[in-house]
N, C-alpha and C positions, 0 to 999 in steps of 0.2 A: 508274819503270816499266822492266821488263827488256826486252831486245831482242826476246825471243820474244813477249812480250805486245804490244809495239809492232807487230811484224810481223803478228800475228794480228788486231790492231785495224785495221791498214791494209788487210789483205785483206778484212775484213768491210766496211770503208768502200767499197772498190773494188767488191765484189760488189753492195752496196746501191745505189751510184751507177749501176752498169750496169743493174741491174734497174729502177731508177726511170727511167732514160733510155729503156729498151726500152718500158716501159709508156707513157711520155709520147709516144714516136713512134707507137706503135700507136693511142693515143687521139687524137692530133692529126688523124688521118685521118677521124675521125668528123664527119659533116656536121651533126649535130644540135647539138653544143655546142662552144664554142671554148676554146682554151687561154687562160688569163688571166695577165697579168703584173701583179703588185700591189706597187708601192712604197708604203711606209707610214711614218708617224710615230706614236709612242705614248708612254706612260709606263709605267715599271716600278718596282715597289716590293718590296724585300726584307721578309720577315716577321720578320727578326732584330730584336730589340729595340734593338740598338745601331746599326742602320742609320739613315742620314739620311732626308730626305724623298724622295718619289717623284721619279725622274729621267726625262728624256726618253730615248727609244730610237728606233732606226730600223731598217728592214729592207727586204728585197725578197723576193718569193715568186713561184713559178710554180705555178698550180693548173690541173688538167686533169681531165676526166671519165673515169671508168673504166667506169661503167654509169650509167643515168639517175638513180639515187639515191645515187651514191657518187663523191666526188672525191678525188684525191690531191694533195698539195702538198709542195713542197720549198722551203726558204727559208734565208736567212742574215740575221743581224741584228747589232746592236751596242748595248751598253748600258754605262753607267758610273755608279758611285755612290761616295759617300764615307762613311767610318765614323769614329766617335769625334769628334775635333776637326777633322774635314774634311781631315786630313793623310794618312790612309790611303785610297788609291783602289783600287777594284775595277773592272776593265774586262773585259767578256765579249763573245765572238763566238759566239753559238749557231748551229749548223747543224742544221736540223730537217727531219723528214719527218712528214707527218700524213695521216690518212684522215678525211674529213668525210662524214657522212651528210647527205643533202639531202632531207628529207621533202617540202619544197616548195622550188622553185627559189631563193628569196631567203634561206632559213634553213638554217644548217648547224651540226652539233655532232659532236664526236668527240675525237680525241686523236692522240698520236704519241710519237715518241722524238727526242731531240736529243743532239748532242755539243757540250759547252760548254767552249770554250777560255777559261780565266780567268787573268788576270794581276792580282796584288796588288802595288801599289807602296807601300812603306813610307816614311815620312819618314826623312831622314838622321839624325835624333836618336835613333832606336831601333836596337838591335843586330840587327835582322832584315834578311835579304837579300830583295830582290824575288823573287817566285816566279810560275811559270806552270804550270798544270795543265790536263789534259783530262779532263773528267768527263762521265758520261752522265746524262740526265734524262728524265723522262716528263712529258708535258703533257696536260691535259684542258681542253677549252673549247668555244667555238663562236662564231658570229657571224651577221651579217646583211649581205647583198650587195644593195644597192639600185640598180637601173638609173637613170641620170640622162640618158643620151643613147645613141644607137646605138653599140655597142662600148665603152661606158664606164659604170662604176658606182662607187658609194661602198661600201667594204668596212669594216665595223666588226667587230673581233675582240677576244676576251678569252680569256686562258689562265691556268691555275694550273700552276706548274712544281714538280715533285717531284724533287729531285736523288737519285741512286742511291748507296747506300753501296758497292756492288760493281759496277764497270763491266762485268764479264763476265757478270752475272746480272741482267738487267732485270726488275724487279718492278712489277706494277700496284699503286698505293697501296691499302692496306686501311683507312687512316684519313685523315681530311682534315687534313693538316698540310703545306701547301706551303711551299717555301723562298722563293718569290717569286711575284708575279703580274704580268701585263702586259696592257695594253689598247692597241689601236691603231686608227687610221683610215687607210685607204689608197685609192688609185685602182685599181680593177679594170679593166684595159685588155684587151679581148678581141682576140686576134691572129688 
């Protein structure tokens, strides 16, 4: 990636983070709904035919109301999987932002965009060097947030992730061909 592209990507990240923080602060003052902190565990599976079995993943997200029927979310996660004879490892740290429509308070659906830092570790027996890339992806999904106690709920979430061919031109998928899927369960802690 050239220095100019890196600087442009960094500036977009900074502007996006500032916008997200501004909206979060404005929304946090709302007396009707609380900001939620959601640590989660899940499973992730690549749709690549040479990928191994589904692997555990983890993450943490902050979700907050924008209006009564719309919530915004920012999150970071971690996943790892093995390819081939279990010697080639893929590790990924997605940073995602999402908008969720909430037609009823417990149910949500929507999507968002993410930046996926991916490291591939090759075995020493092959002539390839380990590599790290930063790619953009689009996700579509939804979930269920079930209250279990005051200020506490169970959050069930599922997503399909579509990696982008061009990181500078995000495209909404026109065919259903995700690169991987993930499903998780988390604790929604109202702050």
